[in-house]
C-alpha positions as CSV (number, residue, x, y, z in Angstrom):
1,X,56.8,-55.5,128.0
2,X,54.5,-53.7,126.3
3,X,52.7,-54.9,123.5
4,X,50.0,-53.6,120.6
5,X,46.3,-54.6,122.1
6,X,43.4,-56.2,119.9
7,X,42.0,-52.7,119.2
8,X,45.3,-51.9,116.9
9,X,46.2,-54.5,115.4
10,X,44.4,-52.8,112.2
11,X,46.4,-49.9,113.2
12,X,49.6,-52.2,112.7
13,X,49.3,-53.6,109.7
14,X,48.7,-51.1,108.3
15,X,50.8,-49.2,110.0
16,X,53.4,-51.6,108.3
17,X,52.3,-52.2,105.1
18,X,52.7,-48.1,104.3
19,X,56.1,-48.1,106.0
20,X,57.8,-50.6,104.3
21,X,57.6,-48.5,100.8
22,X,61.1,-47.1,101.5
23,X,63.0,-45.1,99.4
24,X,66.7,-43.2,100.7
25,X,65.5,-40.4,97.7
26,X,62.0,-39.4,99.5
27,X,62.9,-37.1,102.9
28,X,61.4,-37.6,106.5
29,X,58.5,-36.1,107.7
30,X,59.9,-32.8,109.8
31,X,60.4,-33.4,113.5
32,X,62.0,-32.2,116.2
33,X,63.8,-33.7,120.1
34,X,66.0,-33.6,122.9
35,X,69.1,-33.4,121.3
36,X,67.9,-29.8,119.9
37,X,66.3,-29.1,123.4
38,X,62.7,-30.0,122.8
39,X,62.3,-33.1,125.1
40,X,58.5,-33.3,124.2
41,X,58.3,-33.8,120.9
42,X,59.1,-37.4,118.2
43,X,62.3,-38.2,118.0
44,X,64.6,-40.5,119.7
45,X,64.1,-39.8,123.2
46,X,62.7,-43.1,124.1
47,X,65.4,-45.7,122.4
48,X,68.1,-43.3,123.5
49,X,66.3,-42.7,127.2
50,X,68.4,-45.1,129.8
51,X,66.5,-47.8,132.1
52,X,67.9,-49.4,134.5
53,X,70.3,-47.8,136.7
54,X,71.2,-44.8,134.5
55,X,69.4,-41.1,135.5
56,X,68.9,-40.0,132.6
57,X,65.7,-40.7,131.3
58,X,64.2,-40.4,127.3
59,X,63.3,-36.9,128.7
60,X,66.6,-35.4,129.8
61,X,66.4,-31.6,129.3
62,X,69.4,-31.3,126.5
63,X,69.0,-27.6,125.7
64,X,70.5,-26.5,121.7
65,X,74.1,-25.5,123.3
66,X,74.5,-29.3,125.0
67,X,74.7,-28.1,128.5
68,X,75.3,-32.1,129.3
69,X,77.9,-33.0,126.3
70,X,81.1,-33.6,128.9
71,X,81.4,-29.7,130.0
72,X,82.3,-28.4,126.6
73,X,80.6,-26.1,124.2
74,X,79.7,-27.3,121.0
75,X,81.8,-26.5,117.9
76,X,79.2,-24.0,116.9
77,X,75.7,-22.6,118.1
78,X,73.2,-25.2,116.8
79,X,75.4,-28.3,116.3
80,X,74.1,-30.5,119.4
81,X,74.8,-31.3,122.5
82,X,78.0,-33.4,122.1
83,X,80.8,-32.7,124.1
84,X,84.4,-33.2,124.9
85,X,85.7,-37.0,124.7
86,X,85.4,-38.4,128.0
87,X,88.9,-39.5,129.0
88,X,87.9,-42.9,130.9
89,X,90.1,-46.2,131.3
90,X,90.5,-48.9,133.7
91,X,92.9,-52.4,133.3
92,X,89.8,-53.8,131.2
93,X,88.4,-50.9,128.9
94,X,89.3,-47.2,127.6
95,X,87.4,-45.1,125.5
96,X,89.5,-44.5,122.2
97,X,87.3,-41.5,120.0
98,X,84.2,-40.7,118.9
99,X,82.5,-42.1,116.0
100,X,80.0,-39.3,115.2
101,X,79.5,-36.5,115.9
102,X,80.9,-32.3,115.0
103,X,83.7,-33.3,117.6
104,X,83.8,-36.4,116.0
105,X,87.7,-37.1,113.7
106,X,84.7,-37.6,111.1
107,X,83.1,-34.3,111.8
108,X,80.1,-35.7,110.5
109,X,78.4,-33.1,111.1
110,X,80.1,-30.5,108.3
111,X,80.4,-34.1,106.0
112,X,77.8,-35.6,106.7
113,X,74.8,-32.8,108.4
114,X,75.2,-35.4,111.6
115,X,75.4,-33.6,115.0
116,X,73.4,-36.2,116.6
117,X,72.9,-40.6,116.0
118,X,73.1,-44.1,118.9
119,X,73.5,-47.4,117.7
120,X,76.1,-47.6,115.3
121,X,74.9,-51.3,113.9
122,X,78.1,-52.8,112.5
123,X,78.2,-55.4,109.5
124,X,81.0,-56.6,107.3
125,X,79.2,-56.6,103.9
126,X,81.1,-59.5,102.8
127,X,83.9,-58.3,100.7
128,X,85.5,-56.4,104.1
129,X,84.0,-52.8,104.8
130,X,82.1,-52.6,107.8
131,X,78.6,-50.8,107.3
132,X,77.2,-49.6,109.9
133,X,73.2,-48.0,110.8
134,X,72.5,-45.5,112.5
135,X,69.2,-44.6,114.7
136,X,67.2,-40.9,114.6
137,X,70.2,-38.7,113.2
138,X,70.1,-34.9,113.8
139,X,72.2,-32.4,111.7
140,X,71.7,-28.4,112.1
141,X,69.7,-27.7,115.8
142,X,68.8,-24.1,114.2
143,X,67.6,-25.3,110.8
144,X,63.2,-26.1,110.9
145,X,63.1,-29.6,111.3
146,X,66.9,-30.6,113.1
147,X,67.4,-32.2,109.3
148,X,66.1,-35.2,111.1
149,X,65.9,-38.8,109.1
150,X,64.9,-41.1,110.5
151,X,68.3,-43.2,110.0
152,X,71.6,-43.3,108.0
153,X,74.3,-45.8,106.9
154,X,78.1,-45.2,107.2
155,X,80.4,-47.1,105.3
156,X,84.4,-48.0,106.9
157,X,87.2,-49.4,105.2
158,X,89.4,-49.2,108.7
159,X,90.3,-52.3,110.7
160,X,92.9,-50.8,112.0
161,X,90.5,-49.2,115.6
162,X,93.6,-49.2,117.8
163,X,93.7,-45.2,117.1
164,X,89.7,-44.0,116.1
165,X,87.4,-45.6,112.9
166,X,87.9,-43.7,110.7
167,X,84.9,-42.8,107.8
168,X,85.9,-41.5,104.3
169,X,83.5,-39.2,102.9
170,X,81.0,-39.8,100.9
171,X,80.2,-39.7,97.3
172,X,77.1,-39.5,95.2
173,X,77.0,-42.4,92.8
174,X,79.9,-44.4,94.5
175,X,78.8,-47.2,96.8
176,X,81.6,-47.7,98.4
177,X,82.1,-44.5,99.7
178,X,81.8,-42.9,103.5
179,X,77.7,-42.4,103.1
180,X,74.7,-42.5,100.7
181,X,74.8,-39.1,99.9
182,X,73.0,-37.6,96.5
183,X,74.4,-35.0,94.3
184,X,74.7,-31.5,94.5
185,X,73.8,-32.8,98.9
186,X,76.9,-33.7,98.8
187,X,77.1,-33.6,102.7
188,X,74.5,-35.0,103.6
189,X,73.2,-39.0,104.6
190,X,70.7,-39.4,103.0
191,X,68.2,-41.9,105.3
192,X,67.5,-45.6,104.8
193,X,64.2,-46.6,105.7
194,X,61.2,-44.2,105.8
195,X,58.9,-44.1,108.7
196,X,55.2,-42.3,109.2
197,X,56.5,-39.8,111.8
198,X,53.4,-39.4,113.9
199,X,53.2,-40.6,117.6
200,X,51.1,-43.5,118.6
201,X,51.2,-44.0,115.0
202,X,54.9,-44.5,114.2
203,X,57.4,-43.0,115.1
204,X,60.3,-44.1,113.3
205,X,62.8,-47.1,111.9
206,X,65.5,-48.5,114.3
207,X,67.8,-51.0,112.9
208,X,68.8,-53.2,115.5
209,X,70.9,-55.4,113.0
210,X,72.8,-56.2,109.5
211,X,74.4,-58.5,107.9
212,X,75.4,-59.5,104.7
213,X,74.4,-62.6,103.1
214,X,74.5,-63.8,99.5
215,X,76.1,-60.5,97.8
216,X,73.4,-58.7,99.6
217,X,72.7,-56.7,102.5
218,X,70.1,-57.0,105.1
219,X,68.6,-55.1,108.0
220,X,66.5,-55.9,110.8
221,X,64.2,-53.2,112.1
222,X,62.1,-52.2,114.6
223,X,58.4,-49.7,114.1
224,X,58.9,-47.8,117.3
225,X,54.9,-46.6,117.8
226,X,55.4,-44.4,120.5
227,X,58.3,-43.9,123.6
228,X,57.5,-44.7,126.6
229,X,59.4,-44.1,130.3
230,X,63.3,-44.8,130.4
231,X,63.7,-47.9,128.9
232,X,60.5,-48.4,127.1
233,X,58.8,-48.5,124.0
234,X,56.4,-50.0,122.2
235,X,56.8,-51.4,118.4
236,X,54.5,-52.0,115.8
237,X,57.0,-54.7,113.9
238,X,59.8,-56.0,113.3
239,X,61.1,-56.3,109.5
240,X,63.9,-56.8,107.6
241,X,64.9,-54.3,104.8
242,X,67.3,-55.3,101.7
243,X,69.8,-53.6,99.9
244,X,71.9,-54.7,96.2
245,X,73.9,-52.2,95.9
246,X,76.0,-52.2,99.1
247,X,73.5,-49.9,101.5
248,X,72.3,-47.1,98.4
249,X,69.6,-47.7,98.4
250,X,66.4,-50.4,100.5
251,X,63.6,-51.8,100.6
252,X,61.8,-53.6,103.2
253,X,60.5,-56.7,102.4
254,X,56.4,-57.4,103.6
255,X,56.5,-60.7,104.7
256,X,59.4,-60.2,107.1
257,X,56.7,-57.7,108.7
258,X,56.7,-59.5,112.6
259,X,53.8,-57.5,114.0
260,X,53.7,-56.8,117.4
261,X,50.4,-58.1,119.0
262,X,49.3,-60.6,122.0
263,X,47.2,-62.8,119.6
264,X,47.7,-65.0,117.0
265,X,45.6,-64.1,113.7
266,X,45.1,-66.5,110.8
267,X,45.6,-64.8,108.0
268,X,46.1,-65.3,103.9
269,X,49.2,-65.8,102.6
270,X,51.3,-62.9,101.6
271,X,49.7,-60.7,105.0
272,X,51.9,-60.2,107.8
273,X,53.0,-62.9,110.6
274,X,51.1,-62.3,113.4
275,X,51.6,-64.3,116.6
276,X,51.9,-63.7,120.0
277,X,55.4,-64.4,119.6
278,X,57.0,-62.5,117.8
279,X,56.6,-59.9,120.6
280,X,60.1,-61.7,121.3
281,X,61.9,-61.1,117.3
282,X,61.2,-57.3,118.1
283,X,64.9,-56.0,118.2
284,X,67.7,-58.6,116.9
285,X,70.9,-59.2,117.2
286,X,73.1,-62.1,113.9
287,X,75.5,-64.5,114.3
288,X,76.6,-67.1,111.4
289,X,77.3,-70.6,112.6
290,X,80.9,-71.2,113.3
291,X,83.3,-73.7,111.6
292,X,80.5,-76.4,109.5
293,X,77.3,-74.8,110.9
294,X,75.3,-73.7,107.6
295,X,72.9,-71.6,110.0
296,X,72.5,-67.8,110.6
297,X,71.3,-67.3,114.3
298,X,69.3,-64.6,115.0
299,X,68.9,-62.9,118.8
300,X,65.7,-61.7,119.5
301,X,64.1,-59.4,122.6
302,X,61.3,-57.5,123.0
303,X,60.9,-53.9,123.1
304,X,62.6,-52.5,124.8
305,X,65.3,-53.0,127.3
306,X,63.3,-54.9,129.8
307,X,62.9,-58.0,127.8
308,X,64.8,-62.2,128.1
309,X,66.7,-62.6,124.7
310,X,65.2,-65.2,122.3
311,X,66.4,-67.9,119.2
312,X,66.2,-68.3,115.3
313,X,67.8,-70.3,112.9
314,X,67.5,-70.1,109.3
315,X,69.1,-71.7,105.9
316,X,70.9,-68.0,104.5
317,X,69.4,-68.8,101.3
318,X,66.2,-68.8,104.1
319,X,66.8,-64.6,105.4
320,X,63.2,-64.1,104.3
321,X,61.0,-66.7,104.2
322,X,59.9,-67.0,108.0
323,X,57.8,-69.2,107.0
324,X,62.0,-71.7,106.9
325,X,62.8,-70.7,110.6
326,X,63.4,-72.8,113.7
327,X,63.6,-71.8,116.8
328,X,64.8,-73.2,120.5
329,X,62.5,-74.1,122.7
330,X,64.8,-74.4,125.4
331,X,65.4,-78.1,124.8
332,X,65.4,-78.4,121.0
333,X,64.2,-76.9,117.9
334,X,61.0,-76.4,116.1
335,X,58.8,-75.2,113.5
336,X,56.7,-73.8,115.6
337,X,57.0,-70.1,116.6
338,X,54.4,-70.6,118.7
339,X,55.4,-73.3,120.6
340,X,58.0,-70.4,122.9
341,X,57.2,-69.4,126.2
342,X,59.7,-67.5,128.9
343,X,61.6,-70.7,130.0
344,X,62.8,-70.9,126.2
345,X,65.2,-67.9,126.5
346,X,68.6,-68.4,126.0
347,X,69.1,-65.4,128.3
348,X,66.4,-65.3,131.4
349,X,67.7,-62.1,132.9
350,X,66.3,-58.4,131.0
351,X,69.1,-57.8,128.0
352,X,69.1,-54.7,125.7
353,X,70.1,-53.3,122.8
354,X,72.9,-56.4,122.3
355,X,75.3,-57.5,119.3
356,X,76.4,-61.2,118.7
357,X,79.7,-62.9,117.2
358,X,81.7,-65.6,117.1
359,X,84.6,-65.2,118.7
360,X,88.2,-66.8,117.6
361,X,90.0,-65.3,120.7
362,X,87.9,-66.6,123.1
363,X,86.4,-69.4,120.8
364,X,83.2,-68.4,122.3
365,X,80.3,-66.7,121.1
366,X,79.7,-63.3,122.3
367,X,76.7,-61.2,123.1
368,X,77.2,-57.7,124.9
369,X,74.3,-54.9,125.6
370,X,73.8,-52.8,128.1
371,X,72.2,-49.7,129.1
372,X,74.7,-47.8,131.4
373,X,77.8,-50.4,132.5
374,X,78.7,-52.5,129.4
375,X,79.1,-56.6,130.7
376,X,79.2,-59.6,128.1
377,X,78.3,-62.7,127.9
378,X,79.9,-66.1,126.3
379,X,78.7,-69.6,125.2
380,X,80.9,-72.5,123.3
381,X,77.0,-73.3,121.7
382,X,75.2,-70.2,120.7
383,X,72.1,-71.8,122.5
384,X,73.9,-71.9,125.2
385,X,74.5,-72.1,128.6
386,X,74.7,-68.6,128.3
387,X,77.4,-67.5,131.4
388,X,77.3,-65.2,133.5
389,X,77.6,-61.3,132.0
390,X,81.2,-60.1,132.8
391,X,81.7,-55.9,133.0
392,X,83.3,-54.9,130.3
393,X,82.2,-50.5,131.1
394,X,80.9,-50.0,134.5
395,X,77.8,-48.9,135.7
396,X,78.5,-44.9,135.9
397,X,81.6,-45.2,134.7
398,X,80.8,-43.3,131.5
399,X,76.9,-44.1,130.8
400,X,76.9,-46.1,127.5
401,X,74.1,-48.0,125.9
402,X,73.8,-49.9,122.7
403,X,76.8,-51.8,122.0
404,X,77.6,-52.9,118.8
405,X,80.7,-54.8,118.1
406,X,82.8,-53.9,115.5
407,X,83.4,-56.9,112.9
408,X,86.8,-56.7,112.3
409,X,88.0,-56.1,116.0
410,X,91.3,-58.6,116.6
411,X,89.0,-60.6,118.9
412,X,87.1,-62.0,116.5
413,X,89.3,-62.8,114.3
414,X,92.6,-64.0,116.2
415,X,93.2,-66.3,118.5
416,X,96.2,-64.1,120.0
417,X,94.7,-60.6,119.8
418,X,91.8,-59.8,122.8
419,X,90.8,-56.7,121.6
420,X,87.1,-56.2,121.0
421,X,86.1,-53.2,119.2
422,X,82.1,-51.5,119.9
423,X,80.3,-49.0,119.1
424,X,78.9,-47.3,122.5
425,X,75.9,-44.5,122.4
426,X,76.3,-42.1,124.9
427,X,72.8,-40.1,126.0
428,X,73.8,-36.7,127.3
429,X,76.1,-35.8,124.4
430,X,73.1,-38.1,121.9
431,X,76.4,-39.6,119.8
432,X,79.1,-42.6,119.5
433,X,81.8,-43.5,120.5
434,X,85.0,-46.1,119.9
435,X,85.5,-48.5,123.3
436,X,88.0,-50.6,122.6
437,X,88.1,-53.7,125.5
438,X,90.5,-56.0,126.7
439,X,88.7,-59.8,126.6
440,X,90.2,-62.6,129.0
441,X,90.5,-66.3,128.2
442,X,89.1,-67.6,131.7
443,X,85.6,-65.7,130.8
């Protein structure tokens, strides 16, 4: 696990405050990245590089014409590496469709200037619509800067996912349309949360979790300082961005900044939190407590793909008040963040980018993650014990990472329908696909 050195704490604090001033109407600094053919640049190679079992690292040589994208040529020059949809299925899971990319049914390159992106963190906006936040995003590869954005947001009203996930067009000023676009560029999805765009300062900002509370949208994101080897990256901090207009505009709340540092410092009340245990909450998943449980839970992991999973809870109205959070120590809840240790982890195995939800079909909480194969764990109580992982997509079958569950999956809302849908990212195509998995009552 990589964290900031003592000498970098001041830099992290400065970066945190500078990056917190976010506007969707301001373009990101020019950048290039591996999906458009330059593996030495600042883009998403760290987030998308596959650690663990995968042979596809962050420096995969993906040319502008995409020779690794499923064996097919791109739609046209400059459209990135996406190839044909893999035709894979077994008794548990199947690939349904592309969600993003020029070859997706949503034709996101022409409609939103998205030729490549990843993650697709998904949550219900409180009114039945699904919002999806994506990571590093690229447009036309033959345009200077590749039309790079740190992150983008799309919306969908599609809750029948058996035949794919449909994203409607974006409409300027329409807070329910398929993407946030601004006239006259109604085919260009705008950026959610800005970043400085400089290696070893702040390369990018990546959404890791989203939730709707009290009519507002909240996204937990990480500020990435540097992409390292496959599955390894350094963060400056994590923080929460807030939107009051269904994702049209976002502002990061500086009081929620968790600086990733190996020390605990006493700072003024309005300064970012610096606690050695902040490293355990650099990436996140949100889930509401089931039934009469009044809490919202945050499952946190360190930066990268080689940490354990930890647990915090808060009342919905306190999401921006870190002082009101409580933490699971392994035996009890405490308001003392410093009480956490490695033994506090609810999952002590290595965990990658994850999503967590209550599953009506199983009558349990479910957590899915993976950096090649995709796995699921279950628990009757959010603090565990969590089960051993079960395989949803075998390692090597499709090579996916960052599985993000769709909130309107039948398995999450029905006691009789076992179909779980999630967004899975594929590095070789640098795009997101929809996967269906059938859950087993014995899990």
